[in-house]
C-alpha positions in Angstrom: 18.5 -8.5 3.6 18.1 -6.0 6.5 14.6 -4.9 7.3 13.5 -1.4 8.6 13.9 -2.6 12.2 17.5 -3.3 11.5 17.5 -7.1 11.7 18.4 -9.6 9.2 15.6 -11.7 7.4 16.5 -13.8 4.5 13.1 -15.6 4.3 11.4 -12.5 2.6 10.8 -12.9 -1.2 11.4 -9.0 -1.4 11.6 -6.2 0.8 8.6 -4.0 1.6 9.8 -1.0 -0.5 10.0 -3.4 -3.8 6.7 -5.0 -2.8 5.1 -1.4 -2.7 6.6 -0.5 -6.0 5.2 -3.6 -7.6 1.9 -2.9 -6.0 2.0 0.6 -7.6 2.7 -1.0 -10.9 -0.3 -3.3 -10.4 -2.5 -0.2 -9.7 -1.2 1.6 -12.7 -2.3 -1.4 -14.8 -5.7 -1.6 -13.3 -6.2 2.3 -13.8 -5.4 1.8 -17.6 -8.3 -0.8 -17.8 -10.8 1.5 -16.2 -13.6 2.9 -18.5 -13.4 6.5 -19.9 -16.5 7.6 -18.1 -17.2 9.8 -15.0 -17.0 7.0 -12.5 -14.1 5.4 -14.2 -12.1 8.6 -14.3 -12.9 9.6 -10.8 -11.9 6.2 -9.4 -8.9 6.0 -11.6 -7.7 9.4 -10.1 -8.4 8.3 -6.6 -6.6 4.9 -6.7 -3.7 6.6 -8.8 -3.3 8.8 -5.8 -4.0 6.5 -2.9 -2.5 3.5 -4.4 0.9 4.8 -5.4 1.2 7.0 -2.3 2.1 4.2 0.2 5.5 3.5 -1.8 6.3 7.3 -1.8 5.5 7.6 2.1 7.3 4.4 2.8 10.4 5.9 1.3 10.0 8.8 3.6 9.5 6.5 6.6 12.7 4.8 6.0 14.5 8.3 6.6 12.3 9.2 9.5 14.0 11.5 12.2 12.5 9.6 15.0 10.5 6.6 16.1 7.3 8.8 16.3 8.2 10.3 12.8 8.4 6.7 11.5 5.2 5.7 13.1 3.4 8.7 11.7 4.6 8.2 8.1 3.7 4.3 8.4 0.2 5.3 9.6 -0.2 7.6 6.5 0.7 4.8 4.2 -1.7 2.5 6.1 -4.6 5.1 5.7 -3.9 5.3 1.9 -3.8 1.5 1.6 -7.2 1.2 3.2 -8.5 4.0 1.1 -7.2 2.1 -1.9 -8.8 -1.2 -0.8 -12.4 0.5 -0.5 -11.9 1.9 -4.1 -11.0 -1.4 -5.4 -14.0 -2.9 -3.7 -16.2 -0.3 -5.6 -14.6 -1.1 -8.9 -15.2 -4.8 -8.1 -18.8 -4.4 -7.1 -19.8 -2.4 -10.1 -17.8 -3.8 -12.0 -15.8 -1.2 -13.7 -13.1 -3.3 -15.4 -13.1 -6.5 -17.5 -9.7 -7.4 -15.9 -11.1 -9.2 -12.8 -8.1 -11.2 -12.5 -5.9 -8.1 -12.1 -8.5 -6.6 -9.9 -8.5 -9.6 -7.6 -4.5 -9.5 -7.4 -4.7 -5.8 -6.4 -7.3 -6.6 -3.6 -5.2 -9.5 -2.4 -1.9 -7.6 -2.2 -3.5 -4.5 -0.8 -5.0 -6.5 1.9 -1.7 -8.2 2.6 0.1 -4.8 2.7 -2.5 -3.5 5.1 -1.6 -6.3 7.4 2.1 -5.8 7.1 1.8 -2.0 7.9 -0.6 -2.7 10.9 2.1 -5.2 12.4 5.0 -2.9 11.6 3.3 -0.1 13.3 2.4 -2.3 16.3 6.0 -3.3 16.5 7.4 0.2 16.3 4.9 1.4 19.0 5.9 -1.6 21.3 9.7 -0.6 20.8 8.9 3.0 21.5 7.0 2.2 24.6 9.6 0.0 25.9 12.3 2.8 25.9 
C-alpha cells in the first residue's frame, strides 16, 4: 500500500481514506441514535457535517495541486475532526444517546484521526520547508 507521501507501508491495517470512510459510517450510526428533540437534532446536524467532512476533504487533499494546497486541505480536515470531537464530548456529558459504546468508539477513533492528521501536517510542512 502506498501512502500519501508516496512511500510503501504494509503495516497499516487500512489506508487513511478507508479509515475516514469507516469513521463517517460510525458517525452516521451515532446520529441515528440521537433523540428527536432540539439538542439532539442540532448536534445530529452538526456532527453529520463535521464528522463526514474529513473523508471528503481528504479526497480533495489527495488531489492537491501543491504541497501548500495539500497542507491547507489537511488542516481543514483537522479542524472538522476537532469540532466533531467536542460535539461528541457534549453528547457524552449530557448524555444524549443510550449507545455509549458506539459513542466511545467514535471518541477514540476521532482522537486517533486527529493525531494522524497532526502528524501528517507536520511531516508535509517539514518536507515543504526542506525544499
